[in-house]
C-alpha positions as CSV (number, residue, x, y, z in Angstrom):
1,M,-123.4,-3.3,76.3
2,A,-121.2,-6.4,76.4
3,R,-121.4,-6.5,72.7
4,F,-120.3,-3.0,72.3
5,G,-117.2,-3.7,74.7
6,A,-116.4,-6.7,72.8
7,T,-116.6,-4.6,69.5
8,I,-114.3,-2.0,71.0
9,N,-111.9,-4.6,72.1
10,D,-111.8,-5.9,68.5
11,Y,-111.1,-2.6,67.0
12,I,-108.1,-2.1,69.5
13,A,-106.9,-5.7,68.6
14,L,-106.6,-4.7,64.9
15,T,-103.8,-2.1,66.0
16,K,-101.8,-4.9,67.3
17,P,-101.0,-3.6,70.8
18,N,-98.1,-5.7,71.6
19,I,-96.3,-4.8,68.2
20,L,-97.4,-1.2,68.6
21,S,-95.8,-0.8,72.1
22,L,-92.5,-2.2,71.1
23,L,-92.5,0.4,68.2
24,L,-93.2,3.2,70.7
25,V,-90.5,2.2,73.0
26,T,-88.0,2.8,70.1
27,T,-89.7,6.1,69.4
28,L,-89.5,7.4,73.0
29,G,-86.0,6.0,73.3
30,A,-84.9,8.0,70.1
31,M,-86.5,11.0,71.6
32,L,-84.6,10.9,74.9
33,V,-81.3,10.3,73.0
34,A,-81.6,13.0,70.7
35,A,-82.7,15.4,73.3
36,E,-79.8,14.2,75.6
37,G,-82.4,14.7,78.5
38,I,-86.1,14.9,78.9
39,P,-88.2,16.5,76.2
40,T,-91.1,18.4,77.1
41,F,-94.3,16.7,78.1
42,A,-96.4,18.2,75.3
43,L,-93.8,17.0,72.7
44,V,-93.5,13.5,74.1
45,F,-97.5,13.3,74.4
46,W,-98.0,14.4,70.7
47,T,-95.3,12.5,69.3
48,M,-96.1,9.2,71.2
49,L,-100.0,9.9,70.2
50,G,-99.1,10.3,66.6
51,G,-96.9,7.2,66.6
52,T,-99.7,5.3,68.0
53,L,-102.1,6.2,65.6
54,A,-99.8,5.8,62.7
55,A,-98.7,2.2,63.8
56,G,-102.0,1.2,64.7
57,G,-103.3,2.6,61.4
58,A,-101.0,0.7,59.5
59,N,-101.6,-2.4,61.4
60,A,-105.3,-2.3,60.9
61,I,-104.9,-2.0,57.2
62,N,-102.5,-5.1,57.3
63,C,-105.4,-7.0,59.0
64,F,-107.7,-5.8,56.2
65,V,-105.4,-7.0,53.5
66,D,-104.3,-10.2,55.1
67,R,-108.0,-11.2,56.2
68,D,-107.7,-14.2,53.7
69,I,-104.6,-15.8,55.0
70,D,-105.3,-14.6,58.5
71,A,-108.6,-17.0,58.5
72,V,-106.4,-19.8,57.4
73,M,-103.5,-19.8,59.8
74,R,-103.9,-20.8,63.3
75,R,-101.9,-18.0,65.0
76,T,-104.2,-15.4,63.3
77,Q,-107.7,-16.9,63.0
78,H,-108.8,-15.1,66.0
79,R,-108.3,-11.6,64.4
80,A,-111.6,-9.9,64.0
81,T,-111.3,-9.3,60.1
82,A,-110.6,-13.0,59.7
83,A,-113.4,-14.2,61.8
84,G,-115.7,-11.8,60.4
85,R,-116.5,-9.7,63.5
86,I,-115.4,-6.6,61.7
87,S,-116.2,-6.1,58.0
88,P,-113.4,-5.4,55.5
89,A,-114.9,-2.1,54.8
90,A,-114.9,-1.1,58.5
91,A,-111.4,-2.2,59.1
92,L,-110.1,-0.3,56.0
93,T,-111.9,2.7,57.3
94,F,-110.7,2.6,60.7
95,G,-107.0,2.0,59.6
96,L,-107.0,5.0,57.0
97,S,-109.0,7.2,59.8
98,L,-106.0,6.4,62.2
99,S,-103.2,6.9,59.6
100,A,-104.8,10.4,58.4
101,L,-105.1,11.5,62.3
102,A,-101.4,10.4,62.8
103,V,-100.1,12.6,60.0
104,G,-102.4,15.6,60.8
105,T,-101.4,15.3,64.7
106,L,-97.8,15.0,63.9
107,A,-97.8,17.9,61.2
108,W,-99.8,20.3,63.2
109,L,-98.5,19.7,66.9
110,V,-95.0,18.3,66.1
111,N,-93.3,19.0,62.8
112,P,-93.6,18.4,59.0
113,L,-90.7,16.0,59.1
114,A,-91.9,13.8,61.7
115,A,-95.3,13.7,60.1
116,G,-93.7,12.8,56.7
117,L,-91.7,10.1,58.0
118,A,-94.6,8.5,59.6
119,L,-96.5,9.0,56.3
120,A,-93.6,7.3,54.5
121,G,-93.5,4.3,56.9
122,N,-97.2,3.6,56.8
123,L,-97.1,3.8,53.0
124,F,-94.1,1.3,52.8
125,Y,-95.6,-1.0,55.3
126,V,-98.9,-1.2,53.4
127,L,-98.0,-0.7,49.8
128,V,-94.6,-2.4,49.5
129,Y,-94.5,-4.9,52.5
130,T,-98.1,-6.1,52.9
131,C,-99.5,-5.7,49.3
132,W,-96.4,-6.7,47.4
133,L,-93.3,-8.3,49.3
134,K,-94.9,-10.5,51.7
135,R,-96.5,-12.9,49.2
136,T,-93.9,-12.7,46.5
137,T,-90.4,-13.0,48.1
138,P,-88.5,-14.8,50.9
139,Q,-86.7,-11.6,51.3
140,N,-90.0,-9.9,52.4
141,I,-88.9,-9.4,56.0
142,V,-85.4,-8.1,55.0
143,I,-86.7,-5.3,52.9
144,G,-89.7,-4.8,54.7
145,G,-87.9,-4.5,58.0
146,A,-87.4,-0.6,56.7
147,A,-91.1,0.0,57.6
148,G,-90.6,-1.2,61.3
149,A,-87.4,0.8,61.7
150,V,-89.0,4.3,61.1
151,P,-90.4,4.9,64.7
152,P,-87.1,5.9,65.9
153,L,-86.6,8.4,63.0
154,V,-90.1,10.0,63.9
155,G,-89.1,10.2,67.4
156,W,-85.4,11.8,66.6
157,A,-87.1,14.2,63.9
158,A,-89.8,15.3,66.6
159,V,-86.9,16.3,68.9
160,T,-84.5,18.0,66.6
161,G,-86.4,18.6,63.2
162,S,-83.6,16.8,61.5
163,L,-81.9,13.4,61.2
164,D,-78.3,12.8,62.0
165,P,-75.9,9.7,61.9
166,V,-77.1,8.3,65.3
167,A,-80.8,8.5,64.2
168,W,-79.9,6.4,61.2
169,L,-78.0,4.1,63.3
170,L,-81.2,3.3,65.4
171,F,-82.9,3.1,62.2
172,A,-80.0,0.3,61.2
173,I,-80.4,-1.6,64.4
174,I,-83.9,-2.3,63.9
175,F,-83.6,-2.8,60.2
176,F,-80.9,-5.7,61.1
177,W,-82.8,-7.1,64.1
178,T,-85.9,-7.8,62.2
179,P,-84.7,-10.8,60.0
180,P,-83.6,-13.0,62.8
181,H,-86.6,-12.0,65.1
182,F,-89.1,-13.0,62.4
183,W,-87.3,-15.8,61.1
184,A,-87.0,-17.6,64.4
185,L,-90.8,-17.2,64.5
186,A,-91.1,-18.4,60.9
187,L,-89.1,-21.7,62.0
188,L,-91.9,-22.4,64.6
189,K,-94.8,-21.4,62.2
190,Y,-93.4,-22.4,58.8
191,K,-96.1,-24.8,58.1
192,E,-98.8,-22.3,58.6
193,Y,-97.0,-20.0,56.3
194,D,-96.8,-22.8,53.8
195,S,-100.3,-23.6,54.0
196,V,-101.3,-19.8,52.6
197,S,-98.5,-19.6,50.2
198,V,-96.6,-17.0,52.0
199,P,-92.8,-17.4,50.8
200,M,-91.2,-17.0,54.2
201,L,-87.5,-18.3,54.0
202,P,-88.0,-21.6,55.9
203,V,-90.7,-22.4,53.4
204,V,-88.7,-21.4,50.4
205,A,-85.1,-22.3,51.3
206,G,-85.4,-24.7,54.1
207,E,-84.7,-24.6,57.9
208,E,-81.0,-25.1,57.6
209,V,-80.5,-22.0,55.3
210,T,-82.8,-20.1,57.6
211,R,-81.0,-20.8,60.8
212,R,-77.5,-20.0,59.0
213,Q,-79.2,-16.6,57.8
214,I,-80.2,-15.9,61.4
215,V,-76.8,-16.1,62.5
216,I,-75.3,-14.0,59.6
217,Y,-77.9,-11.3,60.4
218,S,-77.3,-11.4,64.1
219,A,-73.7,-10.8,63.6
220,L,-74.5,-8.2,61.3
221,L,-76.7,-6.7,64.0
222,A,-73.9,-6.8,66.6
223,L,-71.5,-4.7,64.3
224,V,-74.0,-2.3,63.5
225,A,-75.1,-1.9,67.2
226,L,-71.4,-0.8,68.1
227,L,-71.4,2.0,65.6
228,P,-73.1,4.6,67.9
229,L,-70.1,4.6,69.8
230,A,-68.4,6.4,67.1
231,F,-70.8,9.2,67.1
232,G,-71.1,10.1,70.9
233,L,-72.6,7.3,72.7
234,G,-70.1,6.2,75.5
235,W,-69.2,3.3,78.1
236,V,-73.0,2.8,79.3
237,Y,-74.2,1.9,76.0
238,A,-71.1,0.2,75.1
239,L,-71.5,-2.2,78.0
240,G,-75.2,-2.8,77.2
241,S,-74.5,-3.6,73.6
242,V,-71.7,-5.9,74.0
243,V,-73.7,-7.9,76.6
244,L,-77.0,-7.9,74.6
245,N,-75.4,-8.7,71.4
246,G,-73.2,-11.4,72.8
247,L,-76.5,-13.1,74.1
248,F,-78.4,-12.6,71.0
249,L,-75.5,-14.1,68.7
250,G,-74.9,-16.8,71.0
251,K,-78.6,-17.8,71.0
252,A,-78.7,-17.5,67.3
253,I,-75.4,-19.9,67.0
254,R,-77.1,-22.2,69.5
255,L,-80.2,-22.4,67.1
256,W,-77.9,-23.2,64.2
257,R,-76.2,-25.7,66.0
258,T,-78.8,-27.7,67.8
259,K,-81.8,-27.1,65.5
260,E,-84.1,-27.3,68.1
261,P,-87.5,-25.4,68.0
262,A,-87.1,-24.6,71.6
263,H,-84.0,-22.6,70.8
264,A,-86.0,-20.9,68.0
265,R,-88.7,-19.9,70.5
266,D,-86.0,-18.7,73.0
267,L,-84.3,-16.4,70.5
268,F,-87.7,-14.9,69.3
269,F,-88.8,-14.0,72.9
270,F,-85.2,-12.7,73.7
271,S,-85.1,-10.5,70.6
272,L,-88.2,-8.7,72.0
273,W,-86.3,-7.9,75.3
274,Y,-83.2,-6.9,73.1
275,L,-84.7,-4.1,71.3
276,A,-86.3,-2.5,74.4
277,V,-83.2,-2.9,76.5
278,I,-80.7,-1.8,73.9
279,F,-82.6,1.3,73.3
280,A,-82.8,1.8,77.2
281,A,-79.1,1.5,77.3
282,A,-78.6,4.4,74.7
283,V,-81.1,6.4,76.7
284,A,-79.2,5.6,80.0
285,D,-75.9,6.5,78.5
286,R,-77.3,9.9,77.3
287,L,-78.8,10.6,80.7
288,I,-75.9,9.4,82.8
289,L,-73.0,10.8,80.7
290,A,-74.7,14.2,79.3
């Protein structure tokens, strides 16, 4: 019985629950902003279930593809595929099954656009990022960030059946957030990436270039995060965005100036809160000012 429970936990871990939960925050946030209120419970439930299955399936397939390098990197050696507790075939079957269930759930119980976006996001993450970009270019995170930015599009499409400029701006916020978020982590783990020949920016271009790029993308993020104000969001979002992006950019500049690993760690963990809170600010704006 204990072994069965451990196996279940291993399969759950393949979905990368920590990453998954942050993606779902952006999905739900986009739904609430699009609805300018509270959507029906059924719509929220099925959309979130479909999003969970989609992201979980993509992450499980990622674990299947990356099992060779995961077995070498200290940060990922514990993963069930890397440690041999789940076979490659089982992990791939699990990931494909979740992905298929996701598309079916969204197509049947939400709408075809939401299903199509989820499918496109999974294909981009698995085929373009995991199988191609990750091991071939230091721009892997920049281009691959598009996959992680799909969840708010799914949420928006679930509510409206279409995509308007605010939906694409929520996408853009995550797209420009992704490089400084992951490069901050890469600065801390670049030796591990180097050991498995993954060309993360600090490995290929060095730490100084990476810190400078973090500042540039943080500044671009701050600018993009203000654009929703031109499409109907108001002072509640404006206040949250200015404060959050001021802190984000300030931490990025501090990292560039001091070169301290502790400041890279601080930026990385702050970026997790940033994404959740800026979506919460957009939701609060819609609910308060609607």
